[in-house]
C-alpha positions in Angstrom: -170.9 108.0 93.8 -172.9 105.6 96.0 -176.6 105.1 95.8 -178.8 107.5 97.8 -180.8 106.0 100.6 -184.6 106.2 100.7 -186.4 106.8 103.9 -188.2 103.4 104.2 -191.0 104.8 106.4 -191.8 107.5 103.9 -191.7 105.0 101.0 -194.3 102.8 102.7 -196.7 105.7 103.3 -196.6 107.8 100.1 -196.7 107.3 96.3 -195.6 109.9 93.7 -197.6 110.2 90.5 -196.2 110.8 87.1 -197.2 114.4 87.4 -195.3 114.8 90.6 -198.2 114.8 93.1 -197.8 112.9 96.3 -200.6 110.5 97.3 -201.3 109.0 100.8 -203.9 106.8 102.5 -206.1 108.7 104.9 -206.0 107.8 108.6 -208.9 106.9 110.8 -210.2 103.7 109.1 -208.6 101.0 111.3 -211.0 100.7 114.3 -213.9 102.3 116.1 -215.8 102.2 112.8 -219.4 101.7 114.2 -219.8 105.3 115.2 -218.6 106.6 111.9 -221.1 107.2 109.1 -220.9 105.4 105.8 -220.3 108.6 104.0 -217.4 109.4 106.3 -215.9 106.0 105.9 -216.3 106.2 102.1 -214.4 109.5 102.1 -211.6 108.0 104.2 -211.2 105.2 101.7 -210.2 107.6 98.9 -206.5 108.5 98.6 -205.5 112.0 99.6 -203.2 114.4 97.8 -200.6 116.3 99.9 -200.3 120.1 99.7 -197.4 121.4 97.7 -195.4 122.4 100.8 -195.8 118.9 102.4 -195.1 117.2 99.1 -191.8 119.0 98.7 -190.7 117.8 102.2 -191.7 114.2 101.4 -190.0 114.2 98.0 -186.8 115.2 99.8 -187.0 111.9 101.6 -187.6 110.0 98.4 -184.5 110.8 96.4 -185.4 109.0 93.1 -188.9 110.4 92.8 
């Protein structure tokens, strides 16, 4: 049986932890940063955890996770 293909776009955007949670980088920290507060920018720097429903969908695109 051949290897299963991974969705490259998904692999670049998400990571799966040992416990099975899916992590992602929050959006909104690339430009127009002057009007955003330091607190808001700090919160955007932290990695986010996907909800269970979304995580299931993403894991389907990452066959070996």
